[in-house]
C-alpha positions as CSV (number, residue, x, y, z in Angstrom):
1,X,-3.3,-20.1,-16.1
2,X,0.4,-20.9,-16.8
3,X,1.5,-24.5,-16.2
4,X,5.2,-24.5,-15.4
5,X,7.5,-27.5,-14.7
6,X,10.9,-27.7,-13.3
7,X,13.3,-30.0,-11.4
8,X,14.6,-28.7,-8.1
9,X,18.4,-28.5,-8.2
10,X,20.3,-30.7,-5.8
11,X,22.0,-27.6,-4.5
12,X,18.7,-26.6,-2.8
13,X,18.6,-29.8,-0.7
14,X,17.4,-29.1,2.8
15,X,15.6,-25.9,1.9
16,X,11.9,-25.3,2.7
17,X,9.7,-26.0,-0.3
18,X,8.6,-22.3,-0.6
19,X,12.2,-21.1,-0.5
20,X,13.2,-23.6,-3.1
21,X,10.4,-22.7,-5.4
22,X,11.3,-19.0,-5.0
23,X,14.7,-19.9,-6.5
24,X,13.2,-22.1,-9.2
25,X,10.5,-19.7,-10.2
26,X,12.0,-16.2,-9.7
27,X,9.2,-14.5,-11.6
28,X,6.8,-14.9,-8.6
29,X,7.0,-13.6,-5.1
30,X,7.5,-16.0,-2.2
31,X,4.2,-15.0,-0.7
32,X,2.4,-15.8,-3.9
33,X,4.1,-19.1,-4.2
34,X,3.2,-19.9,-0.6
35,X,-0.5,-19.3,-1.5
36,X,-0.3,-21.6,-4.5
37,X,1.5,-24.3,-2.4
38,X,-1.2,-24.1,0.3
39,X,-3.9,-24.2,-2.4
40,X,-2.6,-27.3,-4.0
41,X,-1.4,-25.6,-7.1
42,X,2.2,-26.9,-6.7
43,X,2.7,-30.7,-7.1
44,X,6.0,-32.1,-6.0
45,X,6.5,-35.6,-7.5
46,X,2.8,-35.8,-7.8
47,X,2.1,-34.8,-4.1
48,X,0.8,-31.7,-2.4
49,X,3.2,-30.7,0.3
50,X,3.2,-27.9,2.9
51,X,5.4,-24.8,2.4
52,X,7.7,-25.9,5.3
53,X,8.5,-29.3,3.8
54,X,12.2,-29.8,3.5
55,X,13.1,-30.9,0.0
56,X,15.7,-33.5,-0.9
57,X,16.7,-32.1,-4.3
58,X,15.9,-33.6,-7.7
59,X,12.1,-33.5,-7.2
60,X,9.9,-32.6,-10.2
61,X,7.5,-29.7,-9.6
62,X,4.4,-28.9,-11.6
63,X,3.2,-25.4,-10.8
64,X,-0.3,-24.2,-11.9
65,X,0.4,-20.4,-11.8
66,X,-3.0,-18.6,-11.8
67,X,-3.0,-14.9,-12.7
68,X,-6.0,-12.6,-12.8
69,X,-7.9,-12.8,-16.0
70,X,-9.1,-9.8,-18.1
71,X,-12.6,-10.8,-17.3
72,X,-12.1,-10.2,-13.6
73,X,-11.7,-6.4,-13.9
74,X,-12.5,-4.4,-17.0
75,X,-10.6,-1.4,-18.2
76,X,-12.4,2.0,-18.0
77,X,-11.5,5.4,-19.5
78,X,-10.8,7.1,-16.2
79,X,-8.2,10.0,-16.3
80,X,-4.8,9.1,-14.8
81,X,-2.2,11.5,-13.4
82,X,0.9,9.7,-14.6
83,X,4.1,10.9,-12.9
84,X,6.5,8.4,-14.5
85,X,6.2,5.5,-16.9
86,X,8.6,3.1,-18.7
87,X,8.4,-0.5,-19.9
88,X,8.4,-2.0,-16.4
89,X,7.2,0.7,-14.0
90,X,4.4,3.2,-13.7
91,X,3.9,5.8,-10.9
92,X,0.5,7.5,-10.6
93,X,-0.7,10.4,-8.4
94,X,-4.1,9.2,-7.1
95,X,-6.7,11.9,-6.4
96,X,-8.8,11.7,-3.2
97,X,-12.0,9.8,-3.5
98,X,-10.7,7.2,-6.0
99,X,-10.9,3.6,-4.8
100,X,-7.7,1.6,-5.6
101,X,-9.0,-1.9,-6.1
102,X,-12.5,-3.2,-6.9
103,X,-14.4,-4.5,-3.9
104,X,-17.9,-4.9,-2.6
105,X,-19.7,-1.6,-3.3
106,X,-16.9,-0.5,-5.7
107,X,-16.9,-3.0,-8.6
108,X,-15.9,-0.4,-11.1
109,X,-14.7,3.2,-11.3
110,X,-11.4,2.3,-9.5
111,X,-7.8,3.0,-10.1
112,X,-7.3,-0.6,-11.3
113,X,-10.0,-0.1,-13.9
114,X,-8.2,3.0,-15.1
115,X,-4.9,1.3,-15.2
116,X,-6.2,-1.6,-17.3
117,X,-7.6,0.8,-19.8
118,X,-4.3,2.6,-20.0
119,X,-2.2,-0.6,-20.2
120,X,-4.3,-3.7,-21.0
121,X,-1.3,-6.0,-20.5
122,X,-1.6,-5.3,-16.8
123,X,-4.5,-7.8,-16.7
124,X,-1.9,-10.6,-16.6
125,X,-0.4,-9.3,-13.4
126,X,-1.6,-9.8,-9.8
127,X,-4.1,-6.9,-8.9
128,X,-3.4,-5.3,-12.3
129,X,0.2,-4.6,-11.3
130,X,-0.6,-2.6,-8.1
131,X,1.9,-3.7,-5.4
132,X,0.6,-1.5,-2.6
133,X,-2.4,0.7,-1.9
134,X,-3.7,3.8,-0.1
135,X,-7.2,4.4,1.2
136,X,-9.9,5.8,-1.0
137,X,-9.8,9.2,0.7
138,X,-6.0,9.4,0.8
139,X,-4.3,11.1,-2.1
140,X,-0.9,10.7,-3.6
141,X,1.7,8.4,-5.1
142,X,1.4,4.7,-6.0
143,X,3.7,2.5,-7.9
144,X,2.6,-0.1,-10.5
145,X,4.6,-3.0,-11.9
146,X,4.2,-3.6,-15.7
147,X,5.9,-7.0,-15.8
148,X,6.1,-10.0,-13.5
149,X,9.8,-9.4,-13.0
150,X,9.1,-5.9,-11.9
151,X,6.2,-7.0,-9.7
152,X,8.4,-9.5,-7.9
153,X,11.2,-6.9,-7.4
154,X,8.9,-4.2,-6.0
155,X,7.1,-6.6,-3.6
156,X,10.5,-7.8,-2.3
157,X,11.5,-4.2,-1.7
158,X,8.3,-3.6,0.3
159,X,8.9,-6.7,2.3
160,X,12.5,-5.7,3.0
161,X,11.2,-2.2,4.1
162,X,13.5,-0.4,1.7
163,X,10.8,1.5,-0.2
164,X,10.8,5.2,0.8
165,X,7.3,6.3,1.5
166,X,6.6,9.8,3.0
167,X,3.2,11.2,3.8
168,X,1.9,14.6,4.9
169,X,-0.9,14.6,7.5
170,X,-2.7,17.3,9.4
171,X,-3.5,16.0,12.9
172,X,-5.6,17.4,15.7
173,X,-3.9,19.0,18.6
174,X,-0.5,20.7,19.1
175,X,2.4,18.2,18.8
176,X,5.5,19.3,20.6
177,X,8.0,17.1,18.8
178,X,8.5,14.2,16.3
179,X,9.2,10.6,17.2
180,X,8.5,7.0,16.3
181,X,5.5,4.8,16.9
182,X,6.5,1.2,17.1
183,X,3.2,-0.5,18.0
184,X,1.6,-3.6,16.5
185,X,-1.7,-3.3,14.6
186,X,-4.6,-5.8,14.3
187,X,-8.3,-5.7,13.6
188,X,-10.4,-4.0,16.3
189,X,-11.8,-6.6,18.7
190,X,-15.3,-5.2,18.4
191,X,-15.6,-3.2,15.1
192,X,-14.2,-5.5,12.4
193,X,-14.0,-2.6,9.9
194,X,-11.5,-0.8,12.0
195,X,-7.9,-1.5,13.2
196,X,-6.3,-0.8,16.5
197,X,-3.0,-1.0,18.3
198,X,-3.1,-4.5,19.9
199,X,-0.6,-6.8,21.5
200,X,0.0,-9.7,19.2
201,X,-0.8,-7.7,16.1
202,X,1.4,-7.3,13.0
203,X,4.5,-5.2,13.6
204,X,4.0,-1.6,12.5
205,X,6.5,1.3,12.6
206,X,5.8,4.9,11.8
207,X,8.3,7.8,12.0
208,X,7.0,11.3,12.2
209,X,8.4,14.9,12.5
210,X,6.7,18.2,12.9
211,X,6.5,20.4,9.7
212,X,4.3,23.3,10.9
213,X,2.4,24.1,14.0
214,X,-0.9,25.8,14.4
215,X,-2.8,26.8,17.6
216,X,-4.9,23.6,17.6
217,X,-3.4,21.5,14.8
218,X,-0.1,20.2,13.5
219,X,1.2,19.4,10.1
220,X,3.5,16.3,10.2
221,X,5.6,14.4,7.8
222,X,5.5,10.7,8.3
223,X,7.8,7.9,7.0
224,X,6.5,4.3,6.9
225,X,8.7,1.3,7.6
226,X,5.7,-1.1,7.3
227,X,2.5,-0.8,5.4
228,X,-0.4,-2.0,7.5
229,X,-3.9,-1.1,6.7
230,X,-4.8,2.3,8.1
231,X,-1.4,2.4,9.8
232,X,-0.9,6.2,9.9
233,X,-4.5,6.8,11.0
234,X,-4.3,4.2,13.7
235,X,-0.9,5.3,15.0
236,X,-1.8,9.0,15.1
237,X,-5.0,8.2,16.9
238,X,-3.0,6.0,19.3
239,X,-1.0,9.1,20.2
240,X,-4.3,11.1,20.7
241,X,-3.6,13.1,17.6
242,X,-6.1,11.7,15.1
243,X,-6.1,13.0,11.5
244,X,-8.3,15.9,10.7
245,X,-11.4,14.7,8.8
246,X,-11.0,11.1,9.8
247,X,-14.5,9.9,10.8
248,X,-13.3,6.4,11.7
249,X,-10.5,7.2,14.1
250,X,-11.1,10.9,14.9
251,X,-14.8,11.2,15.5
252,X,-17.2,13.9,14.3
253,X,-15.5,17.1,13.1
254,X,-15.6,19.6,15.9
255,X,-13.6,22.8,15.3
256,X,-11.8,24.1,18.4
257,X,-13.5,26.8,20.4
258,X,-12.5,30.3,19.4
259,X,-11.5,29.7,15.8
260,X,-12.7,32.1,13.1
261,X,-15.9,31.3,11.2
262,X,-13.9,30.8,8.0
263,X,-11.6,28.3,9.6
264,X,-14.4,26.5,11.4
265,X,-16.2,26.2,8.0
266,X,-13.0,24.9,6.4
267,X,-12.5,22.3,9.0
268,X,-16.1,21.1,9.0
269,X,-16.1,21.0,5.2
270,X,-13.0,18.9,4.8
271,X,-14.7,15.6,4.0
272,X,-11.8,13.2,4.2
273,X,-8.8,12.3,6.3
274,X,-6.1,14.9,5.8
275,X,-3.5,12.5,4.5
276,X,-1.4,12.7,1.3
277,X,1.3,10.3,0.0
278,X,3.8,13.0,-0.9
279,X,7.0,11.1,-1.7
280,X,7.9,7.7,-3.1
281,X,11.4,6.2,-3.6
282,X,12.3,2.8,-4.9
283,X,15.2,1.0,-6.7
284,X,14.1,0.6,-10.3
285,X,13.4,-3.1,-10.7
286,X,15.1,-3.2,-14.2
287,X,17.9,-0.7,-14.1
288,X,18.9,-0.9,-10.4
289,X,18.9,2.9,-10.2
290,X,17.3,4.6,-7.2
291,X,14.3,6.7,-8.3
292,X,12.2,9.1,-6.2
293,X,9.1,11.1,-7.0
294,X,7.3,14.0,-5.2
295,X,3.6,15.0,-5.3
296,X,2.3,18.4,-4.1
297,X,-0.8,18.3,-1.8
298,X,-4.1,18.5,-3.7
299,X,-6.2,21.6,-3.9
300,X,-8.5,20.7,-1.0
301,X,-5.6,20.0,1.4
302,X,-3.8,23.1,0.2
303,X,-7.0,25.2,0.8
304,X,-7.3,23.8,4.4
305,X,-3.7,24.7,5.2
306,X,-4.2,28.2,3.8
307,X,-7.3,28.6,6.1
308,X,-5.2,27.5,9.1
309,X,-2.4,29.9,8.2
310,X,-4.9,32.7,7.9
311,X,-6.4,31.9,11.3
């Protein structure tokens, strides 16, 4: 825990408390400061106030900034495919089947464990420096902050929807054209492990275009504006083109009638959703330069596409 003190400048008079603290403590994101304010970790003249409280200027703030401890997640010697690394930023290419964060049922053997072994200083950052995530069975690029300043900058870019994220997905059915899905996402009303397009959900926008057509499937490239949980999987299912291999939103694998035995076996044997984070672009949080990285589809995805092309 870091205990930080500051006096709110008079120039910030009239601002909401959370906005004022964002200016006073620029190392932390506004959302993280809001959590600390709500949890009573920010004392303003000895009082706990709500994030919306309008400050007068001149108040004294004591902030108990809690960061994850090394004891929370242990480093493990798990191989990492590092695409880029410098003093403030790390980009990794996650293989399918690797969980990103420890959770119930996956306390170790995760990407975060691997990152902490590679760079132990990440233990002092929220979630080991990971600023976004992809599903266990999705492959591809993830960015990791190595300093608090970089973490704040990357999170702000995500919130401003300026991070460039492109995915490749193989979907069921023949799509005729690309388009945009602008449909809010919330938890499924019955199955709490799933998400669904629902009125009143969180805004979610996915752009997609056709890359390659097959008789019963379509390879699409998708660009995310928002990053909701399962967003691509939910939006494609909403269009009645669920991802190949997705047991949650696409049902049991059923190869179309008339396909060759080899293709049928390839489709039935593809044991995950056919989704790959293929491109990532961001303004470097330290240099201000725009950087972009690409990742080829992994072997299993490439083999499935080869089977489709062979018919």
